[in-house]
N, C-alpha and C positions, 0 to 999 in steps of 0.2 A: 504494500500500500504506500501511496505517496503522501507527502505532507498536506496537500490540499484536502485529501479525503479525511485524514485524521482531524484536521482543523474543522471541517464541515460537520463531522459526526459530533465532535466536542461541542460546537456552537449549538447544534440542534438539541442535544441533550440538556445542556445548561439552560437553554432558552425555555424548553418545556418545563423544567423544574422551576425556573424563575416565574413563569406564568402561573404555575400551580400554587406557588407560595404567595404570590400577589393576590390571586383570587381567594385563597384561603384566608389571608389577612383581612380582606374586605368583608367576607362572610363573617369572620370572627368579630370584627369590629361592630357589625350590625347586631350580632347575637350577644355582644358583651362577654365574649369568651377569651381564652388565652390567645395572645397575638404574637405574630412573628416580630422579633426585635428589629428595629430599623437598621441596625448594624448588619444583621444577617441579610436583609434584603439588599443593602448596598454592596455587601461582599459578593452576592450572586450577580449583581449588576456589573461589578468590577471584573469578575472572572469570566464574563462573556454573555451574560443574560440581559444586558442593559437595553438593547433595542427591543426585544420582546417585552421586557418589563415596562418600558416607557410607553409603548403602544397599548399594552394592557391597562396600565394606569389611566391613560387618556380615555379608553373605551368605557371602563367601569367607574370612572371618576373617583379614583382612590389615590390619596396622597398628592393630589394635583396642586394643593396649596402649600405643600412642604417644599421650601426652596432647596433643601438638600437633595431631593429627588428630581425636581424640575430643572435644576442646573447640573447636578452631579451626573445623572444618567446621560444627558447629551454629551457631557465631557467624556465620559467613558466610551460612548459610541464613536466619537471622533478618534479617541486613542485606539479603539479596536480596529477601526478602518485603517488607520495608519500602520498598525502592527500587521494586519492582514496583507496590505500592499507590500510591506517590507518583506514578509515571509515569502510571498509569491514571487517577488522580483529577485530575491537573493536566495 
């Protein structure tokens, strides 16, 4: 297998988990149950789930007023794109 395939599989998996965590946190917030810590959500965003998480948050209107997420996740997205281009080019 080549690098692009490994990268694609990793991004898909972390994105799916990131979406699941985000949706769970939204449901838990409505039900007033245990929540996913913001640090955990940001870590998943940092490690590759930022794009999926950002889109999900916009769709379900979750944490859209939290500057940490609305600024941090787009910064992670730009970093991920730059890293992806770097890996593919070199």
